[in-house]
Wavefront OBJ file of the C-alpha trace (Angstrom):
o trace
v -2.370 21.315 -4.823
v -0.225 18.209 -5.350
v -1.577 14.927 -4.094
v 0.593 13.615 -1.280
v 1.146 9.866 -1.310
v -1.841 8.080 0.098
v -4.371 10.802 -0.722
v -7.594 9.657 -2.324
v -8.674 10.914 -5.715
v -11.832 9.957 -7.602
v -11.645 8.094 -10.914
v -14.030 8.929 -13.784
v -16.765 6.813 -12.237
v -16.385 8.674 -8.937
v -14.801 5.722 -7.112
v -11.942 6.675 -4.782
v -8.477 5.622 -5.981
v -5.490 6.102 -3.687
v -2.491 8.036 -5.082
v 0.533 5.893 -4.242
v 4.274 6.593 -4.535
v 4.187 4.393 -7.669
v 1.451 6.643 -9.131
v 3.478 9.758 -8.353
v 6.687 8.436 -9.941
v 4.781 7.181 -13.003
v 3.006 10.537 -13.450
v 6.334 12.368 -13.380
v 7.666 10.065 -16.119
v 4.595 10.800 -18.253
v 5.190 14.555 -17.906
v 8.950 14.394 -18.464
v 8.615 12.215 -21.575
v 6.957 15.191 -23.313
v 9.038 17.829 -21.501
v 6.038 19.275 -19.659
v 3.900 19.989 -22.740
v 0.184 19.187 -22.998
v -0.098 16.436 -25.600
v -3.482 17.725 -26.745
v -3.197 21.509 -27.044
v 0.591 21.933 -26.950
v 0.746 24.358 -24.015
v 4.155 24.406 -22.291
v 4.295 24.095 -18.483
v 7.071 24.714 -15.999
v 8.607 21.654 -14.387
v 6.556 20.709 -11.337
v 3.492 22.644 -12.470
v 0.209 21.383 -11.112
v -1.543 22.520 -14.293
v -0.268 19.503 -16.236
v -1.902 16.178 -15.344
v -1.169 12.525 -15.921
v -4.314 11.599 -17.840
v -5.080 7.875 -17.860
v -7.002 6.515 -20.843
v -8.318 3.518 -18.935
v -9.055 4.176 -15.273
v -6.341 3.633 -12.674
v -8.642 1.104 -11.018
v -7.535 -1.312 -13.770
v -4.300 -2.356 -12.097
v -2.972 -4.255 -15.139
v -2.745 -0.944 -17.053
v -2.439 1.560 -14.191
v 1.313 2.023 -14.715
v 1.547 1.166 -18.420
v 3.285 3.976 -20.393
v 0.769 3.693 -23.247
v -2.164 4.155 -20.861
v -1.435 7.783 -20.015
v -0.657 11.140 -21.551
v 0.246 14.569 -20.215
v -2.807 16.822 -20.501
v -3.426 20.272 -19.119
v -6.356 20.647 -16.755
v -8.608 21.969 -19.522
v -7.801 19.193 -22.033
v -8.025 16.560 -19.288
v -11.504 17.781 -18.349
v -12.638 18.070 -21.970
v -11.398 14.621 -23.023
v -12.391 12.957 -19.751
v -15.919 14.326 -20.120
v -16.300 13.033 -23.674
v -15.371 9.322 -23.866
v -15.935 9.046 -27.632
v -13.649 11.998 -28.368
v -11.095 10.711 -25.831
v -11.071 7.270 -27.481
v -10.500 8.880 -30.905
v -7.701 10.989 -29.450
v -6.053 7.901 -27.929
v -6.348 5.924 -31.154
v -4.816 8.793 -33.115
v -2.086 9.237 -30.486
v -1.098 5.563 -30.125
v -2.308 3.999 -33.329
v -4.852 1.183 -33.443
v -2.346 -1.622 -32.768
v -0.832 -0.094 -29.609
v -4.269 0.899 -28.345
v -5.482 -2.682 -28.823
v -2.562 -4.007 -26.747
v -3.443 -1.687 -23.861
v -7.147 -2.445 -24.181
v -6.482 -6.207 -24.148
v -4.288 -5.807 -21.079
v -7.014 -3.760 -19.355
v -9.497 -6.574 -20.018
v -7.119 -9.316 -18.876
v -7.246 -11.095 -15.544
v -3.689 -10.055 -14.639
v -3.565 -8.920 -11.050
v -0.800 -6.728 -9.683
v -0.683 -7.135 -5.914
v -0.267 -4.060 -3.751
v 2.886 -5.662 -2.347
v 4.622 -4.951 -5.694
v 3.941 -1.210 -5.592
v 7.256 -0.417 -3.874
v 9.103 -2.124 -6.733
v 6.942 -0.264 -9.273
v 7.714 3.061 -7.568
v 11.440 2.240 -7.551
v 11.339 1.337 -11.247
v 9.635 4.589 -12.252
v 11.955 6.690 -10.082
v 14.866 5.122 -12.015
v 13.100 5.791 -15.333
v 12.488 9.394 -14.246
v 16.199 9.828 -13.554
v 16.992 8.476 -17.042
v 14.458 10.835 -18.644
v 15.888 13.841 -16.795
v 19.451 12.837 -17.744
v 18.404 12.605 -21.400
v 16.780 16.051 -21.240
v 19.877 17.465 -19.508
v 22.062 16.062 -22.295
v 19.997 17.989 -24.848
v 17.492 15.408 -26.128
v 14.229 16.955 -27.265
v 10.855 15.696 -28.424
v 8.933 12.679 -27.184
v 11.093 10.334 -25.075
v 9.891 6.780 -24.518
v 10.371 5.231 -21.088
v 10.336 1.589 -20.068
v 7.199 0.204 -18.499
v 7.370 -1.811 -15.329
v 7.821 -5.617 -15.727
l 1 2 3 4 5 6 7 8 9 10 11 12 13 14 15 16 17 18 19 20 21 22 23 24 25 26 27 28 29 30 31 32 33 34 35 36 37 38 39 40 41 42 43 44 45 46 47 48 49 50 51 52 53 54 55 56 57 58 59 60 61 62 63 64 65 66 67 68 69 70 71 72 73 74 75 76 77 78 79 80 81 82 83 84 85 86 87 88 89 90 91 92 93 94 95 96 97 98 99 100 101 102 103 104 105 106 107 108 109 110 111 112 113 114 115 116 117 118 119 120 121 122 123 124 125 126 127 128 129 130 131 132 133 134 135 136 137 138 139 140 141 142 143 144 145 146 147 148 149 150 151 152 153
């Protein structure tokens, strides 16, 4: 079942993290950038499928990286569970996926003292809804493969 805005979901450490409209718009961008394909096993999903997840590398509780495009991938439920349950394997997957330099940028941002106030979440949601529209337009015009989208800020 889809998470309606405001529903709580547990992060990897079991702490509750609220699913906001910004989270929902960001997750859709992550799935559309790969055209609804699991980035680990390659399984194709139908648009809107609940079987494909937005899998964050560093927990969503780290607000500086919560909506960073390099901090998430589209993973099917099975791959999400497998990678999420094995941090060493997940880290290797991320490093292979992003490359060491991009991973280091995200890791440094995660460890920074940057704070994103909740008051900015409406702007973040708006930004990712616009990015989602651009991704869909690109798909509709025939673009295939991995499509980058602009991060917020």
